[in-house]
C-alpha positions as CSV (number, residue, x, y, z in Angstrom):
1,E,100.0,118.2,82.6
2,Y,103.2,118.6,84.4
3,D,104.7,121.5,86.4
4,G,108.2,120.9,87.8
5,E,111.9,120.3,87.2
6,R,113.4,118.5,84.3
7,N,116.9,117.4,83.4
8,S,119.0,118.4,80.4
9,E,117.3,115.6,78.4
10,G,113.9,117.1,79.1
11,E,112.9,114.3,81.3
12,R,110.9,114.9,84.5
13,H,113.7,115.0,87.1
14,G,113.6,116.5,90.6
15,R,110.5,117.9,92.2
16,G,107.2,118.2,90.3
17,R,103.5,118.0,90.1
18,A,101.5,116.1,87.5
19,R,97.8,115.8,86.7
20,L,96.9,112.6,84.8
21,P,94.1,112.5,82.1
22,N,91.9,110.4,84.4
23,G,92.0,113.1,87.1
24,D,94.6,111.5,89.4
25,T,97.4,113.7,90.7
26,Y,101.0,113.2,91.8
27,D,103.1,115.6,93.8
28,G,106.6,114.4,94.5
29,E,110.0,113.4,93.3
30,Y,111.0,112.2,89.8
31,E,114.1,110.6,88.4
32,H,114.7,110.3,84.7
33,G,111.0,110.5,83.9
34,F,109.8,108.1,86.6
35,R,108.1,108.7,89.9
36,S,111.1,107.9,92.2
37,G,111.7,109.0,95.8
38,Q,109.1,110.6,98.1
39,G,105.7,111.5,96.8
40,T,101.9,111.7,97.3
41,Y,99.5,110.2,94.7
42,R,95.8,111.0,95.0
43,F,93.3,109.0,93.1
44,R,90.1,110.4,91.8
45,N,88.1,107.8,93.8
46,G,89.4,109.2,97.1
47,A,92.3,106.8,97.7
48,C,95.7,108.2,98.5
49,Y,99.2,106.9,98.7
50,T,102.0,108.8,100.5
51,G,105.4,107.3,100.6
52,Q,108.4,106.1,98.6
53,Y,108.4,105.2,94.9
54,L,110.9,103.5,92.6
55,Q,110.4,103.8,88.9
56,N,106.7,104.5,89.1
57,K,106.0,101.7,91.6
58,K,105.3,101.9,95.4
59,H,108.6,100.8,96.9
60,G,109.9,101.4,100.4
61,K,107.9,102.9,103.3
62,G,104.4,104.2,102.6
63,I,100.8,104.7,103.7
64,F,97.9,103.8,101.5
65,F,94.4,105.1,102.4
66,Y,91.7,103.1,100.6
67,P,88.3,104.5,99.5
68,D,86.4,102.3,102.1
69,G,88.2,103.9,105.0
70,S,90.8,101.1,105.5
71,K,94.5,101.9,105.6
72,Y,97.9,100.2,105.2
73,E,101.0,101.6,106.7
74,G,104.3,99.8,106.2
75,D,106.7,98.3,103.7
76,W,106.1,98.1,99.9
77,V,108.1,96.2,97.3
78,N,107.3,96.5,93.6
79,D,103.8,97.9,94.2
80,Q,103.0,95.1,96.7
81,R,102.5,95.1,100.5
82,H,105.7,93.2,101.4
83,G,107.8,93.2,104.5
84,Y,106.2,94.5,107.8
85,G,103.2,96.7,108.1
86,E,99.8,97.4,109.8
87,Y,96.5,97.2,108.0
88,T,93.5,98.8,109.6
89,Y,90.2,97.5,108.2
90,A,87.0,99.5,107.6
91,N,85.3,97.7,110.5
92,G,88.1,98.6,112.9
93,D,90.0,95.3,112.9
94,T,93.7,95.5,112.6
95,Y,96.5,93.3,111.4
96,T,100.1,94.0,112.4
97,G,102.9,91.8,111.2
98,E,104.6,90.4,108.2
99,W,103.5,90.5,104.5
100,F,104.6,88.7,101.4
101,N,103.4,89.6,97.9
102,H,100.4,91.6,99.1
103,N,99.2,88.9,101.6
104,R,99.5,88.4,105.3
105,H,102.3,85.9,105.5
106,G,104.7,85.1,108.4
107,Q,104.0,86.1,112.0
108,G,101.3,88.6,112.8
109,I,98.7,89.8,115.2
110,Y,95.0,90.2,114.2
111,V,92.8,92.1,116.6
112,Y,89.0,91.8,116.2
113,N,87.5,95.2,117.0
114,D,84.0,94.1,118.0
115,T,85.1,91.6,120.6
116,G,88.7,92.6,121.5
117,S,89.8,89.0,120.7
118,K,93.3,88.7,119.4
119,Y,95.0,86.1,117.1
120,V,98.7,85.9,117.6
121,G,100.7,83.5,115.4
122,G,101.4,82.3,111.9
123,W,99.9,83.2,108.6
124,V,100.3,81.6,105.2
125,H,99.1,83.4,102.0
126,G,96.5,85.4,104.0
127,N,95.1,82.6,106.1
128,Q,95.7,81.8,109.8
129,E,98.1,78.9,109.8
130,G,100.7,77.4,112.1
131,D,101.3,77.7,115.9
132,A,99.2,80.4,117.4
133,E,97.2,81.7,120.4
134,L,93.6,83.0,120.2
135,I,93.2,85.4,123.1
136,H,89.8,86.3,124.5
137,L,88.7,88.4,127.4
138,N,89.0,85.8,130.2
139,H,90.5,82.8,128.4
140,R,92.7,81.8,125.5
141,F,93.3,78.9,123.1
142,K,96.8,77.7,122.3
143,G,97.3,75.3,119.4
144,K,97.7,75.0,115.7
145,F,95.7,76.4,112.9
146,L,95.2,75.5,109.3
147,N,93.3,77.5,106.7
148,G,91.8,79.7,109.5
149,N,90.6,76.8,111.7
150,P,92.2,75.2,114.8
151,V,93.5,71.6,114.1
152,G,94.9,68.8,116.2
153,R,96.0,69.0,119.9
154,G,95.7,72.2,121.9
155,K,94.5,73.6,125.1
156,Y,92.3,76.3,126.6
157,I,93.8,78.4,129.3
158,F,91.4,80.1,131.7
159,D,92.2,83.1,133.9
160,I,90.7,81.3,136.9
161,G,93.9,79.1,136.9
162,C,93.1,76.0,135.0
163,E,93.5,74.5,131.5
164,Q,91.4,72.2,129.4
165,H,93.4,69.9,127.1
166,G,92.0,68.3,124.0
167,E,92.1,68.3,120.3
168,Y,90.1,69.6,117.3
169,I,88.8,66.8,115.2
170,Q,87.5,67.2,111.6
171,S,84.0,65.9,111.6
172,E,82.8,64.3,108.4
173,Q,79.6,65.0,106.6
174,D,77.0,62.3,106.2
175,K,76.9,61.2,102.6
176,G,73.8,59.9,100.9
177,E,73.9,56.7,98.9
178,G,75.6,57.2,95.5
179,E,77.2,60.5,96.4
180,E,80.8,60.9,95.4
181,E,83.6,61.4,97.9
182,E,84.2,65.1,98.5
183,E,86.5,67.0,100.8
184,P,84.4,67.7,103.9
185,S,87.3,69.7,105.5
186,L,86.4,72.6,103.3
187,L,82.7,72.6,104.4
188,V,82.6,71.5,108.0
189,E,84.2,73.2,111.0
190,P,86.3,71.0,113.2
191,K,84.9,70.0,116.6
192,W,86.6,70.4,120.0
193,K,87.0,67.1,121.9
194,A,88.2,67.7,125.5
195,S,90.4,65.1,127.3
196,E,91.2,66.5,130.7
197,I,91.5,69.6,132.9
198,T,94.7,70.5,134.7
199,K,96.3,73.3,136.6
200,L,98.4,75.7,134.6
201,T,101.3,74.0,132.8
202,L,104.1,74.7,130.4
203,W,102.9,72.1,128.0
204,T,102.5,73.3,124.4
205,P,101.2,71.6,121.2
206,H,104.8,70.5,120.5
207,G,104.8,68.1,123.5
208,E,104.3,64.4,122.9
209,N,102.0,64.0,125.8
210,P,100.2,66.4,128.1
211,P,101.1,66.3,131.8
212,S,99.3,63.7,134.0
213,A,96.3,65.1,135.8
214,R,93.1,64.3,137.5
215,E,90.1,63.2,135.4
216,A,87.5,65.9,135.0
217,S,84.0,66.2,133.6
218,L,84.0,67.0,129.9
219,E,80.5,68.4,129.9
220,A,81.1,71.7,131.7
221,P,78.7,74.1,130.1
222,S,81.1,77.1,130.1
223,L,83.8,75.1,128.3
224,Q,81.2,73.8,125.8
225,E,80.1,77.3,125.0
226,I,83.6,78.5,124.6
227,S,84.6,75.8,122.2
228,S,82.0,77.1,119.8
229,E,83.5,80.6,119.7
230,V,87.1,79.6,119.4
231,V,87.7,81.3,116.1
232,S,85.7,83.1,113.5
233,P,88.2,83.1,110.6
234,G,87.9,84.8,107.3
235,Q,85.6,87.6,108.2
236,D,88.3,90.1,107.4
237,A,89.5,88.4,104.2
238,G,86.8,89.7,102.0
239,E,87.4,93.3,103.0
240,E,91.1,93.1,102.4
241,D,90.5,91.4,99.0
242,K,88.1,94.2,98.2
243,G,90.7,96.7,99.1
244,S,93.2,94.9,96.9
245,R,90.8,95.0,94.0
246,E,90.2,98.7,94.5
247,E,93.9,99.3,94.6
248,E,94.5,97.3,91.4
249,E,91.9,99.5,89.7
250,N,93.7,102.6,91.2
251,K,97.0,101.2,89.9
252,D,95.6,101.0,86.4
253,H,94.5,104.6,86.7
254,E,97.9,105.6,88.0
255,D,99.8,104.0,85.2
256,Q,97.5,105.4,82.6
257,G,98.4,108.4,80.6
258,E,101.6,109.6,82.3
259,E,104.5,110.3,80.1
Protein backbone atom coordinates (compact mmCIF):
# COMPACT_ATOMS: atom_id res chain seq x y z
CA GLU A 1 0.00 0.00 0.00
CA TYR A 2 1.66 3.21 -1.18
CA ASP A 3 0.57 6.82 -1.23
CA GLY A 4 3.00 9.25 -2.76
CA GLU A 5 4.89 10.54 -5.75
CA ARG A 6 6.05 8.50 -8.71
CA ASN A 7 8.23 9.20 -11.74
CA SER A 8 7.29 8.83 -15.39
CA GLU A 9 8.22 5.13 -15.26
CA GLY A 10 5.74 4.58 -12.46
CA GLU A 11 8.44 4.00 -9.83
CA ARG A 12 8.14 5.40 -6.34
CA HIS A 13 10.10 8.60 -6.60
CA GLY A 14 9.96 11.64 -4.32
CA ARG A 15 7.94 11.82 -1.13
CA GLY A 16 5.69 8.95 -0.11
CA ARG A 17 4.17 6.77 2.57
CA ALA A 18 4.02 2.99 2.49
CA ARG A 19 2.48 0.30 4.65
CA LEU A 20 4.06 -3.13 4.32
CA PRO A 21 2.10 -6.40 4.52
CA ASN A 22 3.68 -7.17 7.90
CA GLY A 23 2.37 -3.94 9.44
CA ASP A 24 5.58 -1.87 9.25
CA THR A 25 5.34 1.64 7.83
CA TYR A 26 7.71 3.99 6.03
CA ASP A 27 7.27 7.72 5.58
CA GLY A 28 9.98 9.46 3.62
CA GLU A 29 11.85 9.90 0.39
CA TYR A 30 12.21 7.49 -2.51
CA GLU A 31 14.43 7.35 -5.57
CA HIS A 32 13.61 5.04 -8.48
CA GLY A 33 11.59 2.68 -6.31
CA PHE A 34 14.03 2.52 -3.38
CA ARG A 35 13.95 4.18 0.02
CA SER A 36 16.65 6.80 -0.48
CA GLY A 37 17.08 10.08 1.34
CA GLN A 38 15.47 11.04 4.65
CA GLY A 39 12.76 8.87 6.15
CA THR A 40 11.17 7.27 9.20
CA TYR A 41 10.59 3.53 9.36
CA ARG A 42 8.35 2.20 12.15
CA PHE A 43 8.38 -1.49 12.99
CA ARG A 44 5.33 -3.26 14.30
CA ASN A 45 7.31 -4.45 17.35
CA GLY A 46 7.81 -0.83 18.50
CA ALA A 47 11.26 -0.19 17.03
CA CYS A 48 11.78 2.92 14.93
CA TYR A 49 14.49 4.30 12.67
CA THR A 50 14.67 7.95 11.64
CA GLY A 51 17.45 8.99 9.34
CA GLN A 52 19.04 8.62 5.96
CA TYR A 53 18.59 5.75 3.51
CA LEU A 54 20.36 4.68 0.36
CA GLN A 55 18.70 2.05 -1.84
CA ASN A 56 16.56 0.61 0.97
CA LYS A 57 19.44 0.47 3.47
CA LYS A 58 20.22 2.67 6.45
CA HIS A 59 23.10 4.79 5.25
CA GLY A 60 24.28 8.14 6.60
CA LYS A 61 23.10 9.73 9.84
CA GLY A 62 20.28 8.14 11.76
CA ILE A 63 18.69 7.22 15.10
CA PHE A 64 17.45 3.71 15.84
CA PHE A 65 15.15 3.14 18.83
CA TYR A 66 15.11 -0.51 19.87
CA PRO A 67 12.13 -2.31 21.45
CA ASP A 68 13.97 -2.80 24.77
CA GLY A 69 14.41 0.97 25.21
CA SER A 70 18.00 1.18 23.98
CA LYS A 71 18.97 3.67 21.30
CA TYR A 72 21.75 4.25 18.76
CA GLU A 73 22.39 7.65 17.25
CA GLY A 74 25.16 8.11 14.73
CA ASP A 75 26.63 6.93 11.45
CA TRP A 76 25.31 4.04 9.36
CA VAL A 77 26.86 2.33 6.34
CA ASN A 78 25.05 -0.37 4.40
CA ASP A 79 22.58 -1.08 7.24
CA GLN A 80 25.41 -1.35 9.82
CA ARG A 81 26.45 0.89 12.71
CA HIS A 82 29.66 2.17 11.20
CA GLY A 83 31.63 5.37 11.82
CA TYR A 84 30.92 7.40 14.94
CA GLY A 85 27.92 7.10 17.21
CA GLU A 86 26.42 6.84 20.68
CA TYR A 87 24.60 3.77 21.96
CA THR A 88 22.44 4.11 25.06
CA TYR A 89 21.67 0.73 26.61
CA ALA A 90 18.45 -0.28 28.35
CA ASN A 91 20.22 -0.27 31.74
CA GLY A 92 21.43 3.32 31.25
CA ASP A 93 25.01 2.51 30.23
CA THR A 94 26.35 4.47 27.27
CA TYR A 95 29.04 3.96 24.65
CA THR A 96 30.25 6.92 22.63
CA GLY A 97 32.89 6.41 19.99
CA GLU A 98 33.88 4.59 16.85
CA TRP A 99 32.03 1.69 15.21
CA PHE A 100 33.02 -0.78 12.52
CA ASN A 101 30.63 -3.26 10.89
CA HIS A 102 28.04 -2.97 13.68
CA ASN A 103 30.61 -3.41 16.50
CA ARG A 104 32.35 -1.01 18.88
CA HIS A 105 35.75 -0.75 17.24
CA GLY A 106 38.42 1.94 17.54
CA GLN A 107 38.43 4.54 20.30
CA GLY A 108 35.45 4.92 22.58
CA ILE A 109 34.11 5.79 26.02
CA TYR A 110 31.86 3.40 27.93
CA VAL A 111 30.09 4.75 31.01
CA TYR A 112 28.62 2.32 33.55
CA ASN A 113 25.35 3.82 34.78
CA ASP A 114 25.14 2.02 38.13
CA THR A 115 28.60 3.03 39.38
CA GLY A 116 29.54 6.02 37.24
CA SER A 117 32.79 4.28 36.30
CA LYS A 118 34.12 5.03 32.85
CA TYR A 119 36.28 3.07 30.39
CA VAL A 120 38.20 5.33 28.01
CA GLY A 121 40.30 3.63 25.36
CA GLY A 122 40.52 1.05 22.61
CA TRP A 123 37.96 -1.44 21.34
CA VAL A 124 38.35 -4.35 18.94
CA HIS A 125 35.29 -6.11 17.50
CA GLY A 126 33.12 -5.12 20.46
CA ASN A 127 35.63 -5.91 23.22
CA GLN A 128 37.74 -3.63 25.39
CA GLU A 129 41.24 -3.93 23.96
CA GLY A 130 44.38 -1.79 23.77
CA ASP A 131 45.60 1.17 25.84
CA ALA A 132 42.92 2.50 28.14
CA GLU A 133 41.96 4.09 31.44
CA LEU A 134 39.28 2.76 33.74
CA ILE A 135 38.13 5.71 35.82
CA HIS A 136 36.34 5.25 39.15
CA LEU A 137 35.05 7.74 41.70
CA ASN A 138 38.33 8.33 43.57
CA HIS A 139 40.91 6.37 41.60
CA ARG A 140 41.65 5.12 38.12
CA PHE A 141 43.57 2.34 36.43
CA LYS A 142 45.81 3.00 33.45
CA GLY A 143 47.13 0.12 31.37
CA LYS A 144 46.35 -2.29 28.59
CA PHE A 145 43.29 -4.46 28.02
CA LEU A 146 42.69 -7.64 26.06
CA ASN A 147 39.29 -9.25 25.53
CA GLY A 148 37.80 -7.03 28.21
CA ASN A 149 40.43 -7.78 30.87
CA PRO A 150 43.47 -5.77 32.00
CA VAL A 151 46.79 -7.37 31.01
CA GLY A 152 50.45 -6.72 31.71
CA ARG A 153 51.95 -3.64 33.32
CA GLY A 154 49.82 -0.79 34.55
CA LYS A 155 49.19 1.50 37.46
CA TYR A 156 46.47 2.68 39.79
CA ILE A 157 46.28 6.43 40.28
CA PHE A 158 44.65 7.63 43.49
CA ASP A 159 43.14 11.05 44.09
CA ILE A 160 45.06 11.32 47.36
CA GLY A 161 48.20 11.84 45.27
CA CYS A 162 49.93 8.49 44.88
CA GLU A 163 50.18 5.64 42.41
CA GLN A 164 50.50 1.90 42.75
CA HIS A 165 52.51 0.25 39.98
CA GLY A 166 52.27 -3.40 39.11
CA GLU A 167 51.02 -5.84 36.54
CA TYR A 168 48.15 -8.14 35.81
CA ILE A 169 49.21 -11.78 35.64
CA GLN A 170 47.13 -14.54 34.13
CA SER A 171 46.71 -17.19 36.81
CA GLU A 172 46.50 -20.76 35.68
CA GLN A 173 43.92 -23.25 36.82
CA ASP A 174 44.98 -26.32 38.72
CA LYS A 175 44.65 -29.30 36.43
CA GLY A 176 43.89 -32.76 37.69
CA GLU A 177 45.88 -35.75 36.56
CA GLY A 178 45.09 -36.86 33.07
CA GLU A 179 43.32 -33.61 32.12
CA GLU A 180 44.17 -32.20 28.75
CA GLU A 181 45.72 -28.79 28.36
CA GLU A 182 43.16 -26.06 27.95
CA GLU A 183 43.35 -22.31 27.60
CA PRO A 184 42.86 -21.01 31.14
CA SER A 185 42.92 -17.40 29.92
CA LEU A 186 39.35 -17.82 28.78
CA LEU A 187 38.18 -18.99 32.18
CA VAL A 188 40.25 -17.26 34.86
CA GLU A 189 40.44 -13.53 35.48
CA PRO A 190 43.96 -12.08 35.68
CA LYS A 191 45.28 -11.15 39.14
CA TRP A 192 46.85 -7.83 40.09
CA LYS A 193 50.40 -8.07 41.45
CA ALA A 194 51.60 -4.78 42.94
CA SER A 195 55.27 -3.81 42.83
CA GLU A 196 55.60 -0.34 44.40
CA ILE A 197 53.86 2.85 45.39
CA THR A 198 55.09 6.22 44.12
CA LYS A 199 54.11 9.84 43.94
CA LEU A 200 52.24 10.89 40.82
CA THR A 201 54.37 10.36 37.70
CA LEU A 202 54.12 10.65 33.95
CA TRP A 203 55.03 7.00 33.45
CA THR A 204 52.71 5.06 31.15
CA PRO A 205 52.49 1.38 30.17
CA HIS A 206 54.69 2.22 27.17
CA GLY A 207 57.67 2.94 29.45
CA GLU A 208 60.39 0.35 29.75
CA ASN A 209 60.74 0.84 33.51
CA PRO A 210 58.68 2.68 36.11
CA PRO A 211 60.43 5.48 38.00
CA SER A 212 62.53 4.59 41.01
CA ALA A 213 60.65 4.99 44.28
CA ARG A 214 60.55 3.90 47.88
CA GLU A 215 59.45 0.38 48.68
CA ALA A 216 55.96 0.14 50.11
CA SER A 217 53.75 -2.49 51.69
CA LEU A 218 51.82 -4.45 49.10
CA GLU A 219 49.19 -5.62 51.54
CA ALA A 220 47.29 -2.35 51.87
CA PRO A 221 43.63 -3.40 52.27
CA SER A 222 42.23 -0.52 50.21
CA LEU A 223 44.43 -1.38 47.26
CA GLN A 224 43.58 -5.06 47.59
CA GLU A 225 39.87 -4.30 47.54
CA ILE A 226 40.25 -2.01 44.57
CA SER A 227 42.14 -4.57 42.52
CA SER A 228 39.13 -6.86 42.65
CA GLU A 229 36.85 -4.24 41.15
CA VAL A 230 39.11 -3.03 38.36
CA VAL A 231 36.88 -4.03 35.54
CA SER A 232 33.62 -5.83 35.02
CA PRO A 233 33.76 -6.41 31.28
CA GLY A 234 31.10 -7.84 29.09
CA GLN A 235 28.02 -6.99 31.10
CA ASP A 236 26.83 -4.78 28.27
CA ALA A 237 27.71 -7.09 25.40
CA GLY A 238 24.71 -9.34 25.78
CA GLU A 239 22.32 -6.42 25.66
CA GLU A 240 23.85 -5.00 22.52
CA ASP A 241 23.87 -8.41 20.86
CA LYS A 242 20.23 -8.76 21.80
CA GLY A 243 19.53 -5.41 20.22
CA SER A 244 21.41 -6.47 17.10
CA ARG A 245 19.37 -9.65 16.83
CA GLU A 246 16.15 -7.69 17.21
CA GLU A 247 17.32 -5.30 14.54
CA GLU A 248 18.16 -8.16 12.22
CA GLU A 249 14.61 -9.44 12.70
CA ASN A 250 13.32 -5.94 12.08
CA LYS A 251 15.40 -5.73 8.91
CA ASP A 252 13.84 -8.93 7.65
CA HIS A 253 10.44 -7.39 8.20
CA GLU A 254 11.53 -4.18 6.55
CA ASP A 255 12.71 -5.90 3.40
CA GLN A 256 9.69 -8.12 3.19
CA GLY A 257 6.87 -7.31 0.83
CA GLU A 258 7.81 -3.85 -0.43
CA GLU A 259 7.77 -3.43 -4.16
